[in-house]
C-alpha positions in Angstrom: -38.7 -53.8 -119.7 -37.8 -50.1 -120.1 -40.2 -47.8 -122.0 -40.9 -44.1 -122.5 -44.5 -42.8 -121.9 -46.3 -39.5 -121.8 -46.3 -38.1 -118.2 -50.0 -38.9 -117.4 -51.5 -38.1 -114.0 -51.2 -41.7 -112.9 -47.4 -41.2 -112.7 -47.2 -37.9 -110.9 -46.7 -39.2 -107.3 -43.8 -41.4 -108.5 -42.3 -38.4 -110.4 -42.4 -36.3 -107.2 -40.6 -39.0 -105.2 -37.9 -39.4 -107.9 -37.5 -35.6 -108.3 -37.0 -35.1 -104.5 -34.6 -38.1 -104.3 -32.4 -36.7 -107.1 -32.7 -32.9 -106.8 -33.3 -32.6 -103.0 -36.1 -32.5 -100.5 -39.0 -30.2 -101.3 -38.0 -29.8 -104.9 -41.4 -30.8 -106.1 -44.8 -31.7 -104.5 -47.9 -33.1 -106.1 -49.7 -29.7 -106.3 -46.7 -28.0 -108.0 -46.1 -30.8 -110.4 -49.7 -30.9 -111.4 -49.5 -27.2 -112.3 -46.1 -27.5 -114.0 -47.2 -30.4 -116.1 -50.0 -28.3 -117.6 -47.5 -25.9 -119.0 -46.2 -28.6 -121.3 -49.6 -29.4 -122.8 -50.4 -27.4 -126.0 -52.7 -28.3 -128.9 -53.6 -31.5 -126.8 -49.9 -32.6 -127.1 -48.1 -33.3 -123.8 -44.3 -32.6 -124.0 -43.5 -34.2 -120.6 -42.4 -37.9 -120.4 -41.5 -40.6 -118.0 -39.2 -43.6 -118.3 -40.7 -46.8 -116.9 -39.5 -50.2 -115.8 -42.5 -52.5 -115.1 -44.8 -49.4 -114.6 -42.4 -47.9 -112.1 -41.1 -44.4 -112.9 -37.3 -44.5 -113.2 -36.9 -41.2 -115.0 -38.8 -38.1 -116.1 -38.5 -35.0 -118.3 -40.7 -32.1 -117.5 -40.9 -29.7 -120.4 -43.0 -26.5 -121.1 -44.5 -25.5 -124.4 -43.3 -22.2 -126.0 -45.3 -19.3 -124.7 -46.5 -21.2 -121.6 -43.7 -20.4 -119.2 -42.7 -17.2 -117.5 -39.6 -15.3 -118.5 -37.6 -14.2 -115.5 -34.3 -12.5 -114.6 -32.4 -15.7 -115.5 -33.5 -15.5 -119.1 -31.1 -13.8 -121.5 -33.6 -13.2 -124.2 -31.3 -11.0 -126.4 -28.9 -14.0 -126.7 -31.6 -16.5 -127.8 -31.5 -17.7 -131.5 -35.4 -17.7 -131.7 -38.2 -15.5 -130.3 -39.8 -16.3 -127.0 -42.9 -17.5 -128.9 -40.8 -20.3 -130.3 -38.7 -21.1 -127.3 -39.8 -24.1 -125.2 -38.4 -24.7 -121.7 -36.8 -27.8 -120.2 -37.8 -27.5 -116.6 -36.5 -30.6 -115.0 -35.1 -34.1 -115.6 -34.1 -36.9 -113.4 -33.1 -40.5 -113.8 -32.8 -43.0 -110.9 -29.2 -43.0 -109.7 -28.7 -46.7 -110.4 -29.8 -46.2 -114.1 -27.9 -43.0 -114.9 -25.5 -43.2 -117.9 -27.7 -45.7 -119.8 -29.3 -43.3 -122.2 -32.7 -42.8 -120.5 -32.1 -39.0 -120.3 -31.4 -38.8 -124.0 -34.5 -40.9 -124.8 -36.7 -38.6 -122.6 -35.2 -35.5 -124.3 -35.9 -36.8 -127.8 -39.5 -37.6 -126.9 -40.0 -34.1 -125.4 -38.4 -32.4 -128.4 -40.6 -34.3 -130.9 -43.7 -33.2 -129.0 -42.4 -29.6 -128.6 -41.8 -29.4 -132.3 -45.3 -30.7 -133.0 -46.5 -27.8 -130.8 -44.6 -25.3 -132.9 -41.4 -24.7 -130.9 -38.0 -24.5 -132.7 -35.7 -24.5 -129.7 -35.6 -25.2 -126.0 -34.0 -23.5 -123.1 -32.7 -25.0 -119.9 -31.0 -23.8 -116.7 -28.5 -26.6 -116.1 -27.4 -27.4 -112.6 -23.6 -26.9 -112.8 -23.0 -28.6 -109.4 -24.4 -31.9 -110.6 -21.9 -34.6 -109.9 -19.0 -34.1 -112.3 -21.1 -31.4 -114.0 -22.8 -34.3 -115.8 -26.0 -32.3 -116.5 -24.1 -29.7 -118.6 -22.0 -32.4 -120.4 -25.2 -34.3 -121.2 -27.0 -31.2 -122.6 -23.9 -30.1 -124.5 -23.6 -33.6 -126.1 -27.3 -33.2 -127.2 -26.3 -30.1 -129.2 -27.0 -27.3 -126.7 -24.9 -24.1 -126.5 -24.1 -22.2 -123.3 -25.5 -18.6 -123.3 -25.0 -17.3 -119.8 -24.0 -18.4 -116.3 -26.3 -17.4 -113.4 -25.2 -17.6 -109.7 -27.7 -18.4 -107.0 -30.3 -19.6 -109.5 -32.2 -21.6 -107.0 -31.7 -19.6 -103.8 -35.3 -18.2 -104.1 -36.6 -21.8 -103.8 -34.7 -22.3 -100.6 -36.1 -19.1 -99.2 -39.7 -19.5 -100.4 -40.5 -23.2 -100.6 -38.1 -24.8 -98.1 -36.1 -26.5 -100.9 -33.1 -28.4 -99.5 -30.3 -28.5 -102.0 -28.4 -31.8 -101.9 -25.1 -29.7 -102.1 -25.9 -26.5 -100.2 -28.6 -27.5 -97.7 -31.3 -24.9 -96.9 -29.6 -22.0 -98.7 -28.9 -23.1 -102.3 -26.0 -21.1 -103.9 -25.7 -23.4 -107.0 -25.0 -22.0 -110.4 -27.1 -22.4 -113.5 -25.8 -22.6 -117.0 -28.4 -21.1 -119.3 -28.3 -23.3 -122.4 -30.3 -23.4 -125.6 -30.9 -26.4 -127.8 -31.9 -25.7 -131.4 -34.2 -28.5 -132.4 -32.6 -28.9 -135.7 -29.6 -30.3 -133.7 -31.7 -33.4 -132.8 -33.4 -34.0 -136.2 
């Protein structure tokens, strides 16, 4: 039976395995995920979720609370429809390949948005992997109501250079492009 649950510590090792399977080797490790998960907890509300089948993680959505994530050179703040203090961040999502296209990603997104709204956010930003097979990631986020703001080349190259990230497309020097997209939460109400 499929279910959606808050990303508690008990699920973290399974999330790391799934993330690295879907996004490439060294995408996440337990230490990094533990730190990142904390960015999604605000007012004792956790905005990160997992999809489960019989207590096995088959999907996850890692989200950051507004004001609890760093702005960087890939953030086009002047284009945002809300202030940074109201902008949450969708860090990462993955669904087991054999279960993709069955709505788990949408269920995880809706659960995160509900929690982010309870925390006070009014929109969420994501850097969408344009090289996902068939650009499915951008199509999924557009279907959810997100709008494209900017396109950023070599978005994850720094991960290859600093953490040993192995992109499933590019190998040890990721040159994939990110679509900076914003999702106003009113779109999902």
